[in-house]
Each structure stands twice: as structure tokens, then as C-alpha cells.
N, C-alpha and C positions, 0 to 999 in steps of 0.2 A: 518342630522347627529347629533350625540350626542357628547358632549365635556365637559371637565372640564374647567370652565371659571374663570379667575381672574377678578372680577369686581372692587374690591377695596383692598387696602393694609390692612394687619393685619386682614384678614378675610379668612375663609375656601373657597376653590374653590367650584364653584357651578356646579352641574350636569345640563346641559342645552341642549336643542335641538335648533340647528341653521340650516339655509339653507345650502345645500351642496355647497361648494366653486366651483368656475369655474376658469379654468386656463387662464391667460393672454398669450400674444404671446410667451414669453420665459419660460412659467411656465409648470410644471408637476402637474397633479392632481394625488394624491397618496392615496391609501388605506393604512392606518397606520397599520403595522404589529407589531411594538413594538416601545416604546419610553422610553429612560432612564430618570431617575429622578436625577437631578444634584443639587449640593449645590447652584448654581446660581439661580435655581428655588426658593429656600428658600429666597435668597436675594431679589428676585422679590416680593414675597408675603409679605415680611417684610418691603417693601418700601425703600430698600437700593439701588435700581436702579432707580434713579429719572427720567431717560429718557424713561422709559417704556410707552407704549401707551395703556392705559386701556380703555375699557375692552380688555383683551388679553387672548388667549389660550397659556399657557406655554408649554415648552418642546422643546429641541433642540438637542436631540440625537435620531433622527427619522430614522427608517428603514421602507420603504414602497414599495408597488408595483405600477407601473404606470398604472392608469386607463384611462387617457386621457392626451393630451398634446396640447400646443399652436402651432400656425402656424409656428413660428420661431424656434421651438425646432428641433435640429438635432443630439443630442448626445445620446438620449435614445428613446426606442420604447415601445409600449404598452406591459405590462407584465414584463418589466425589474424591478429588485430589486435595489433600490438606497438608499443611506444614505444622510441625511440632517443635517448639523452641525449648530453651533451657528452663524457663519458669513453667512448672508442671501443675502446681496447686498452691493456693493460699487459703487462709482461714476465712477471709472476708469480714472479720469482725473486730480485729485489733485496731488500735489507733492508726497504724500505718496503712492498713487496707482501707479504712474508712476516710482517709485523707488523701487518696490518690497516690500513695507510696507503697503499693503492694509488693514492690521489689524488695522492701525491707522487712516484710512479715517474718516474725520469729519462728512461725510454724511452717513456713514455706517448704515445699518439696520440689526437687529439681530433677529434670529428665536426665537419665544417664548417671545419676548420683544417688538419690534415694528411690527413684522410680526407674525401672528398666527402660533403656533407651533403644537406639536404632541400629546398633551393630548386630542386626539380626534380620531374619527373613520376615518376621512379624513383630508387632508390638501393640500395646494398648495405650491410649492417651485420653485424658479428660477433654471432652469436646469444648468445654468452656475456655480452654487454654490452647486451642488449635485455630488455625487460620487458613482460609482459602488461598491457593497459590495461583498467581496470574498465568494465563495461557501464553504469555510472552516468554516464559522460561521453560526449557526442558527440565526433566526431573533432576538430573545431576547439577545443572546450572543453578537451580533454585535453592539447593541445599545450603550453600554458604550464607545466603541471605538471612537464615534463621538464627544465627548467632554472630558470626563475623560481621554481618551487615547490621543486625540490630544493636549489638554493643557498640560498634563503630558509630552508628547513628546517634545513640544516646550520649556517647562521649563527645561527639561534635556539638550536640545541642548544649552540653554543659559548658562549652566554650563561648556561648553567647554569639554575638555578631562579629567575632574576631575576623579580620580580613586576611592577615598573614598568619597561616596556621602551620606549625611544625608538627611532623608525625615521626615519632621514634619507634622503630621496629616495623619494617615494611613486609608484613605477612598478609594473611587472609583478610583481617579486619581493615588494615591500612589500604589494601588495593581497592576495597569497596568504598571506604569513606573518602578516599582521594577523589573518586568520581563524583560523589555527592558534593564535596566542597567545591570542586571545580565547576560543577553544574550550577552552584549557587553564586559563582563569581568571586570566590576566594582564591588567594594564592597559597599553594601548598609547597612546603619545604620538607623534603624527605630525608630522614636519617636512617642509615642501614648499619649492619655489622661492618666493622672496618675491613676494607678491601673487597666488599661484595659489589663488584661493578655491575653484575647482572641485575641485582635488585635495584641499583641506582638507575640503570637504563630503563628497567620496567617502570619505575616511578615516573620518569620523564615521559615515557610512552603514554601514561595515563593522565598526563597534564601537569605534573609537578614542575614548577618554574626553576627549582634547584634540587639537587640530590647529592648527598655526600655522606661521609662517615659520621657515626654517633659521637666521635671524638672531635669533630670539626665544629667551629662556630659558623652559624649561618651568615650569609652576606648582609642581611638586614636584621633588625630586632623583630622578634615575633610578637604578635598580639596574643597568641595562645599556643600551647604545645599539648599534643595528645601522645600519651605513652602507652604503647601496646606491648613492647618488649618487657619481659618480667625481670628487669634488672634495676634494682634500687639505685645504683650510682647514676642512672639517667635522670633522676629527679633533680638533684642540684644542677646538673648540666642544663636541663630544660629551664629551670628558674633563671639561670644565668643568661639564657638566650632570649628571655621575654622582656618586654617593655614594662615601665611602671604601670601598675594596675592590670598587668597581664595575668592569664590564668593557665595553670598546668593541671591537666586532667589525667589521672591514672586509670586506664580502661581495663586492666586485667583483673582477674579474680585472685591472683597470687603474684607476689613480687618478692624478690630477695630483699634483705634488710637495706633500708635507706641509710647511707652513711651520714654522720653529723655534718652540718654545713653552717657557715656563718649566717647570722641573722640578717645581714645586709642583703642576702639573696631573696629573702621573703619580704623584707621591708619595702616601702613605697607601694603598699597596698596590692602586692601580688597575691594571688589566690592559689592554693594547692588543695585539690580535692580528688575524690575517687568516684568511680562508678560501680554500683553494686547491682548486678542482675539486670532486669528489664521489667517493664510493665506491659500489660496487654495494649495499652494506648500507644506505647512505642511501636509495638509490632504492627498495629493497624496503620499507623502513620507511615512507617518506613516501607511496608509492603505495597502501599499505594504509590509512594514516591518513586521507588526503584525503577519500575518500567517507564515512568514519565521522564526520567533524566536522559536516556535510560542507563541504568547500571548494567554492565556486562561482567559477569564473573569469569575468572580464568581458573580452570579446574584441571586436576589430574585425577583420572579415574583409577580405582583399584577394585579388584574383586573383594568380597567380604572376607574371604580367607586370608587376604593380605593386609589385614588391619594393622598387624604389628609392623609391617614394612612401611605403611603409610605414617604411623607414629614415629618410626625411626627417621624417615625422611623429613618430617616436620621438625623433630628435635635437632637435626643436624643442618637445618637451613637449606635443604635441597629442593624445596618447592618454589615454583613461581605461581603465586596465587593460592589456591586452596586444594586440599586433597578431599576426595569424595569416594565413599564406599558404595558399590553397586551390587546388591545381593544377587540379582538375576541379570 
């Protein structure tokens, strides 16, 4: 098979021919139909995920068809269409796993980081961490649901029942979670890169009641703020924009350093928290909810060989919605 391989940090992915993978007892062999391009993939190639196992095939928003399966597989059959998310394996035995917090498992392995991912023609994945994909979605349209959607969903849930929700960084996750929030009757206030009028217009198209620059103050105080942009200075800005008792949730896997800020921004029982990874319960809940809203993903297709172009477009803010690689 052919794949785009990350051999070293700070270097372009390499178009490489590799042996076809073979499924283990609990694994599915998948023909990759589509794989989303996530900001986490940028953090990988930039060396900001020090636990990555190089060389590795990136990609953790995988939609594929089952070609073969291991002897212990009992949830999927040949020809089934499945989705593979970031969480690829957990121990099942630690205090985190046994208390419903498998996303915090110290031994966890992640797709496209310690496990080869979907920037390839084929891949294998543990069936216990795979999910059926609704027939409401075409292959490429479903791919962003598997990380941008899942992490956005978990981040929104961490905000509780907040009615007025600010979203900082209007990329793939934000364009999905905006639809979820609006569908739940919340008000969305979108914050984009300064001067990015296209992203602000896109946010309003999706139902945001206000859209402006990340340097602007919102017209009303927010009950919660979700931060998807990997920029630490947004944290004090978001705290400043929230009401007493409000919540700021950092939804990314990596962020630049948060600058010092006066205690008064956190005082009055504001909450600052992060989101780490996802659980299988998150995936089951969100993948059932998405077609019911319905969430419509906005995608830009790239051939597999153009993975470096897709990453560059993501890095430079040239995308409206999400990039998706289509191997065939």
C-alpha cells in the first residue's frame, strides 16, 4: 500500500510504499475511504506531541470499509463502513478506565500517533474502538465528525448548560460544535483571527448571533467560552469575557504558553479547564446526535498525495470547514 509517512519532526510527510497491514485478533483491516486532516496532525509534525512513535502514518478521522478481520472480532463484518477516532486503545484496568475516564488512561495509544493512522490506502484498527457510520453521511463528509466533531462535542458538554457560548478559533471543530449548540437552543458568539471576515461570515451562516475578532469584546457577557485555537493568550481574554461562575474550556491537545493574568479574572468562581482526548461513550453519543440535528460538515477534498498541501492550508487559515484526504 501507499501512505504519507511522518519520519521526523519539522519535515514534510513522505509518499511511501509499505507492506499491507495485517489485522490482529481484535483488529479490522480497513480500506481507507477518507481521512480528515486535524490540527493535531500539525502538532504531530511540529514535534509538539513528544509521545508520538516515529515513523508513523498520521490521521485519526478515518472512514473505511472492512476488508478483513481478526479471529476475535464480533462487532463488524466484511464490507461494513466504520469510523476510527483518535482514541485507539486503553488498558481497561487502571483507575481512570474503571471509573469512566478512559480518555485519561496513562497507557492509552492514539491513532496516527502511536498507532498508524489513515493517511494511507489501508490501515488496521482495534474494533473495540471503532464505530458504525450513519448512512446520512458520505465518506468524506463523515470524516471530520471523528475528531473535530467528537472533541467539539466533549468541549461543549464540559461547559454544562451555558446559554451564551463563545467559540475562539473558527476551524473544523468550531464549525461542527456551532451547529450542535444552535440545535440545542444556545447562542453562539464566534471569535476568529483578526481581519478574517470570511470566517466571521461563515460563523454567521451556521447560526452564530455575533462574530468578530479574537481581540474584540463580545456584545454580552458569556456563560462559557470554548477555545479551539492553540493560542495561550486567548485564555485570559476568554476569562475576561465570561460572567461570574462562567466556564472556559480549552479544547485543544496543545496550546502555546498561557501568559500570567490577574487573579480577579478567575475570581468570582469562574472555572478554567481542559479537555483531554475522548471516551467511547462520547463517540457513541455524538455520532447518534449528529444526523439528528443534523450536523452538515463543510469539507475540502484533497488526494492522499496532497497531504502536505492540506496541512499547509490548515496552518495558514485557508480552509473553510475541514480538509479531508481521499485515497481513491
